[in-house]
N, C-alpha and C positions, 0 to 999 in steps of 0.2 A: 409073473404077473400075467393074465391073459389080456390083452392088448384090446380086443374087440369086444370084452363083456363089461357090463355094468360095473362101476368102480366106486368105492368109497374113500374120500379123502379125508384122513384124520388128523387133526391139530390140537395141540394143548397148550393153554395159557392160565395166567393166574392174575387176579386182582383183589386190591384190598376190598374189605366189605364196602367201604365206602364210594368206590367207583366200579362194583361189579355191576349196577343197574345201567351204569353210563356206556360200558363194553357191551351189555346184551344190546343196547338200544344201537350201539353204532352197527353189530352185526346183522341185526334185523332190520334197522332201516337204512343202511348205506351198503353193505357188503353185500346181503342176499339180494336185494333188487338189481346190482350192478350185475351180480352173476346170473341172474334171471335172462338176462338180454343175450348171454351166449349160448350157442348152437351146444347141444348136448349136456346143458345144466338139467338135473332132474329134481332138485330141491336139496334143502339141508335141515340141520337140527343144531341147535344149542342144548348142550348137557351141561350141568353144572352141581358141585357139591361143595358143602362147606369143610375145609382142611384148616386148623387152628383158627389163627386171625386173617385167613385168607379165603378166597372163594376160586376153586380149582373150575376151569371150563376145557369142555372138549367140544371142538367145532367138527361135524361131520357133514360133508357136501357130497352129494349122490352125482354120478357124472355116466353117460353113457359109454364112454371108453376113456383109455387113456390120453388118446389124440384129442379129445375134447377139454384135456385139462391143460395140455400144453397153449391151447388159445390164449391162456391169461398167465401161467406159470413159467411157460418157456420150457425149454428141454431139458433142464435139471429140475425133474418132475419132483424130488424129494426134498428141494428148499422150500422153505416155509416163505409165504408172500403176505408180509404183514404190514400194513398201512400206517402212517406216520399218526393219524388219529387213533390208532388201537394202542401203537406204543406209548401214547401219552396217558392212557389210563391203566395200561397192566403193569405189574410190578414183577412179572417174569414170564418166559415163554420158551417154547421149544424151538430152534431154528431149522428143526426138520419136519417133515410131515411123514404118514404112515398111508400106503395104500392097501386096500382089500378089496379082492373079486368079492362081488355080491352073487353067491351062488342060491340065494332063496330069499324071497321077501314075504311076509304074511302081516297083512293087517286084521286086527281084531274085529274091526268096524265092517267087514266083508265077510268074515267067515259064518257060514249058515245062512246068507241072504242071498236072494235071487238078483239078478240084475240083467237090464235089457241092454243089448247092443244093435247099434242101427246098421242096417244094410242099404248102402246108397247103389245105384245102377249107375254104371260107367260104360262106356263105348269102348276103352282101351285102359285095361289093367295098368300096364306098365306107365302109361302117360299119367293117370290117376294117382299112382302110387308117387312118382316123381312130383305130381303137384302138391301132394301131402307132405312130402319131405322137406320141400321148400318152407312149409309153414311151420315146421319145428318137429313134426311127426315122425317116431320111428317106425318103419315100415318093413314089410316082408309079403312075398308073393308066395302061395300055397302051391301052384305048379310053375315054379320059374324056369323049368325047361322046355315048357309047352310055347309052340311059336305064338300062340294068342293065350296067355294065361286067362283063367275064368275068375280068380277070386284072389283079393290081397287084404293086407290089415294095415290099419293105422292106428298107433297108440302115443298118447301122449300125457306123461302125468297121470296115469291111470285111466284117463279117457279112452274109450276104443271105438273104432268104426271099421265096419268090414265094407269093400268096396267087390261088387261083383258086375261081372262083363254082360252088357247088353249091346248088341249089335246096333239097335236103334232106340236112342234112348230120346223120347221127345217131352215136352214140357209136362204134358199130363202124369207121363212117368216117372218123373224126377222125384227123389227123395227129401226127406228133411229131417234133423236132428237139432236138440239143443246142447250146448255144451255150457255147463258151469264151472266157471273158474275163478280163481281168487283175486286177478286184476285184469277186467276185461280193456280196460285202458292200456294195459301195457301189451296184451296181446294183439289188440288192433293195431299198435304203432308198430310192431313187430311186423304182421302180417301186411299192412301197407308198404312198408319198407323191403319186403320180399318182392315186390312187385310181380305177383303172379297172374295168370289169366282168370278170367271171371271178374266180378263185382264184389267190392267191399265199401258198405255204407259207411255214414259217418256214424259216430258214437254218441249215443243220448241216454239221457238219464230219464227213464220211465216212471210213470205213476204208481207202478207197483213195487216201487223201492228196488228195480235193477237198473244198472247201466249196461247197455246193450248195442251190439252191431250184429250186421249180418254179412254173411258171405256167400255169393252164389257162385259154385264151381264151374269150371268148363262143361261140365255134363248136364249142369243146370240144377244140382242139388242146393237146398237152402241149409246153410249152416250158422245157425243162431247162437250166438256167443254173449254169454253176461256173466254179471258178478253183482254182488249185494253194493248197494251205492254207499252203505256205510256200515263198516264192522267196527263196532265201540272197542277202544283200547283197554288191554286187561294185563297186567302183569303174568296173570296166569298162563297166558300164551306164549309166553316167553320161556318158561321156566323147564 
């Protein structure tokens, strides 16, 4: 395994047809939200298929690196971590997991589509990169060997922000962007706990159907974060 590459963690379990939906709810309503609070967690998928009188599941979680997985799995990475609530509704499961290095990822929703990437001016690229790392972004620097790097990148769950060096950034020159996320409340709690420099407003439900908060980074850039206030439940979203 390539320790510092994105990694897929794959585990298999089985449930009776009567308990299949209960297990799906456990994964999506309990396990995934808990994992989302861990640094390096990139998302997860629940795969299912009927097998005779049972339902077979593959649970695939994506991680920034093997070290990220150790934060909840411990040093024995191949050992499955199965909660008692899952054991109560499963009729069989593997005691081990498999890990795969993610070498390529394609999302057909983005194929052939244009996209916009905000470019935020910062006084010091290294400092800005460190700031966004604390907020859970994966970061890199275009010219890391330079005494004063000129350009940096911050990526989180497909959201991308570029950071460009401006020696003197005043309020009128600062940038702004809007990040639409699945759960703004969770991001708000995570960012508040990170105790980063700058300002983070309280989260509010807006009349236009969004739950939003704002972060002003140390360079004065405004990063507004929002999610839908209500996403209707649908079993199709779990399949």
